[in-house]
C-alpha positions in Angstrom: 24.0 191.9 221.7 25.8 189.1 223.4 26.5 186.0 221.3 26.7 183.9 224.4 23.0 184.5 224.9 22.1 183.0 221.5 20.8 179.5 222.0 21.5 177.5 218.8 20.5 173.9 218.2 22.6 171.6 216.1 20.1 171.8 213.2 20.0 175.6 213.4 23.7 175.9 213.1 24.6 173.1 210.7 21.6 173.1 208.3 20.5 176.7 208.3 23.0 179.3 209.6 26.2 177.8 208.0 24.6 177.6 204.5 23.2 181.1 205.0 26.7 182.4 205.7 28.1 180.5 202.7 25.5 182.1 200.5 26.3 185.6 201.8 30.0 184.9 201.1 29.1 183.9 197.5 27.0 187.0 197.1 29.8 189.2 198.5 32.3 187.6 196.1 30.0 188.2 193.2 29.5 191.9 194.0 32.8 193.0 195.6 35.4 190.3 194.9 37.6 188.1 197.0 39.9 190.8 198.4 37.0 192.6 199.9 35.6 189.4 201.4 38.9 188.5 203.1 39.1 192.1 204.5 35.6 191.9 205.9 36.2 188.4 207.5 39.4 189.4 209.2 37.8 192.5 210.8 34.6 191.1 212.2 33.7 192.3 215.6 31.3 190.8 218.2 28.2 192.8 217.1 29.0 192.2 213.4 29.3 188.5 214.1 26.0 188.4 215.8 24.4 190.2 212.8 26.1 187.6 210.6 24.4 184.8 212.5 21.0 186.5 212.2 21.3 187.2 208.5 22.7 183.7 208.0 19.7 182.2 209.7 17.4 184.2 207.4 19.2 183.4 204.2 19.7 179.8 205.3 16.0 179.3 205.5 15.7 180.5 201.9 18.4 178.2 200.8 16.7 175.3 202.5 13.4 176.0 200.8 15.1 176.4 197.5 16.8 173.0 197.9 13.5 171.4 198.9 11.6 172.9 196.0 14.3 172.1 193.5 14.8 168.5 194.4 11.1 167.7 194.8 10.3 169.5 191.6 12.9 167.4 189.7 12.6 164.0 191.5 9.1 164.1 192.9 7.5 164.7 196.3 8.5 161.2 197.6 12.2 161.4 196.7 13.3 162.7 200.2 11.1 160.0 201.8 12.3 157.2 199.6 14.0 155.4 202.5 10.8 155.0 204.5 8.9 154.0 201.4 11.4 151.3 200.6 11.3 149.9 204.2 7.5 149.9 204.3 7.3 147.3 201.6 9.9 144.9 203.1 9.2 141.9 205.3 10.8 143.7 208.3 8.0 146.3 208.2 5.5 143.6 209.2 7.1 143.6 212.7 6.5 147.3 213.0 2.9 147.0 211.7 2.2 144.2 214.1 3.5 146.1 217.1 1.5 149.2 216.1 -1.7 147.1 216.0 -0.9 145.6 219.4 -0.6 149.1 220.8 -3.4 150.9 219.0 -5.7 147.9 218.3 -5.9 149.4 214.7 -3.6 149.3 211.8 -1.8 152.3 210.2 -1.5 151.8 206.4 0.0 155.2 205.5 3.8 155.1 205.9 4.1 158.8 206.8 1.6 158.5 209.6 3.3 155.3 210.8 6.7 157.1 210.7 5.4 160.0 212.8 3.8 157.5 215.2 7.0 155.6 215.6 9.0 158.8 216.0 6.6 160.1 218.7 6.9 156.7 220.6 10.7 157.1 220.7 10.2 160.3 222.7 13.8 161.5 222.0 15.5 158.1 222.4 16.9 158.2 218.9 19.0 161.3 219.5 21.3 160.7 216.6 18.5 161.3 214.2 18.8 165.1 214.8 22.5 164.9 213.7 21.7 162.7 210.7 19.0 165.1 209.5 21.1 168.2 210.1 24.0 166.7 208.0 21.5 165.7 205.2 19.9 169.1 205.0 23.3 170.8 205.2 24.5 168.7 202.3 21.3 169.6 200.4 22.0 173.3 200.9 25.7 172.9 199.8 24.4 171.1 196.7 22.3 174.1 195.8 25.1 176.5 196.7 27.4 174.6 194.3 25.2 175.8 191.5 25.0 179.3 192.8 28.8 179.5 193.1 29.1 179.5 189.3 28.2 183.2 189.3 31.1 184.4 191.6 33.3 182.0 189.8 32.4 183.8 186.6 33.4 187.1 188.1 36.7 185.7 189.3 37.4 184.4 185.8 36.4 187.7 184.3 38.9 189.6 186.5 41.7 187.1 186.2 44.8 188.4 184.3 45.3 186.9 180.9 43.4 184.3 178.9 45.6 181.4 180.2 44.8 182.3 183.8 41.1 182.7 183.0 40.9 179.3 181.4 42.8 177.6 184.2 40.7 179.3 187.0 37.5 178.6 185.2 38.3 174.9 184.5 39.6 174.2 188.0 36.7 176.1 189.6 34.1 174.1 187.6 35.7 170.8 188.4 35.8 171.7 192.1 32.1 172.8 192.1 31.1 169.6 190.2 32.9 167.4 192.8 31.4 169.4 195.7 27.9 169.1 194.2 28.2 165.4 193.6 29.6 164.6 197.1 26.9 166.8 198.7 24.2 164.9 196.7 25.5 161.5 197.8 25.9 162.5 201.4 22.4 164.1 201.4 20.8 160.8 200.3 22.8 158.6 202.6 22.2 160.6 205.8 18.5 161.2 204.9 18.2 157.4 204.9 20.0 157.1 208.2 17.6 159.6 209.7 14.5 157.6 208.6 14.9 153.9 208.4 16.4 153.4 211.9 13.4 155.1 213.4 11.3 151.9 212.7 14.0 149.7 214.2 14.4 151.9 217.3 10.6 151.8 217.7 10.6 148.0 217.9 12.9 148.3 220.9 10.5 150.6 222.7 8.2 149.3 225.5 4.6 149.0 224.6 2.0 151.2 226.2 1.3 150.2 229.8 4.7 148.4 230.3 6.0 151.4 232.2 3.0 153.6 232.3 4.3 155.6 229.4 2.2 157.3 226.8 3.0 158.8 223.4 4.3 162.3 223.2 4.0 164.9 220.5 5.7 164.1 217.3 9.0 165.9 216.7 8.8 168.6 214.1 10.5 167.5 210.9 12.1 170.3 208.8 11.6 170.2 205.0 
């Protein structure tokens, strides 16, 4: 299998495959230890790397779903869409609603439908949104993986030599995971907002139907 023939989008690589590979590394650390992981990583061949990407894609999807379920279960279904909800009740949203009415001759009251409508009208003109969404979902996966990393950390502590070394490794590891989890959470929220609120502003800059003979296209798919 030739790796050069694999066509990977930014979202596939950053938000799915990389978290999947990190998860496999954590799992390998838990079962076999750090020495074995280093040995495997330094002896990867082309075919093995291709298999790593494939399994990373599979596990990455599971991590994404776990993050989505965990966050929405704790904070509610609208938490990841808080940015669009906040914008929809501001005065600036009236400009968007007015433009939608001028194009459709009918109003859209539901913020999710309005968001999808604005996104479809952009027709790929807001290209940075893909990068923002990829970073946000990557950070969400790293947040989940920070919790999972406690298990391989426990193994490392168990196999450390002496109680002093175990306490030091355990304390430093927990502090590092806590910082990583917190930074991932903050970045997830910030880049999720960047991937949503600017959609409405960019839509206002679009030409209305008929100005250039344009018509709306299919709505971009939005990963969970």
